[in-house]
C-alpha positions, 0 to 999 in steps of 0.5 A: 499500500503506498503511503500518501505524501505528507510533510511530517514524513519529514522529522523536522517538520513533524516536530514543529508545534501544531499552531506554528506549522499551521502558518507554514502548511499552506506554503509548503510545496511539494516537489519531485527530486530527480537524481542529479537535480541541482537544488543550489549553486555555490554562492547562489541566493537561497530562494527556498529551503527544502525538507526532504521526505523520500529523497537524500540530498548531497552538499558538494563543495567545489574545489578550485581544481574543479573536483567536487567533494561531498561535505553533508547529506540531508535526508528526512531527518532534516532541512536543506538551507540552514545558512539561511537562518544561521546568518546568511542568505547564500551557500558556499556549496552546491546541493545535488540529489543523490537518491531520487524521491520527493520533498517539500519546499518552502519560500526562504523569506517565510522560514526567516520571518518564522525564525525571526519571531523567536518562538518554537520554530526558532528554537527547534531549528537552532537546536537541531542544527547544533544539537545534532552536530554535537551528538554526532561528535560526542559519539566519537568522543571518550567524555562529554567535553569537546575542546573546540571553537565556535569558529570550528563549529561554524566551518563544519556547519558551513554557517556564520559564527554569529549563528552558532554563538546564538544557538550555543547560547540557547542551549546553555541558558536551557542548562543543556551545555556549558560553554566557556572559550574553546570548551563545550560540556554536555550537561544533560545529553537527553536535553540534546537528543530531545533538542535534535527532535527525532533526527539524531535517533534516526541517524543512530538507529540506522547506524546501529542497524548497519553495523549489526547487519555487518556483525550478524547481530540484532540491532540494539533499539535504544542507546545507553548513556 
């Protein structure tokens, strides 16, 4: 049985509170994403942000030699176009459909307006962007403390440092992290996971499933911390 397309197939949109989602719903446009379609060119103005549902988008950085290298991928766990609400209107990378499918696009101006309201959508997007990055980084660490500057985080995410400062400030005021120059300490990992909505859980579960397949062991449904 074929499942009818819905914006809530994107985990980030599914996490937006109903009252806020109502302001966006009529402007969310379903779009087919064909293999090889280019959604962004390097340096182009962002007219739309994209929420994949059944497609996967590859973000590519074009080097001076003309060779491209993938720097990130976006699927139904997130949004393409974070630089829009993290301090910029352009993107340094190109975005190409890696796995064909569908998604929804939203006018950039509308998302920016919603973000600037300073309400639940802003908090969700900021926490999603930084919490997801922090969680995936912590998984590679032996402790809950990261020695890293906000400039390096900004470079990794492809956004302006001011956006990272704002996101870190929100997480610190919520008591989820403690930040001092060059050091980020995670105080409440559960709060970080909640802040990244279902996105981190989806990524983590899939990694666990793939590793279990390789090892011939059943995948764990939950990760103890």
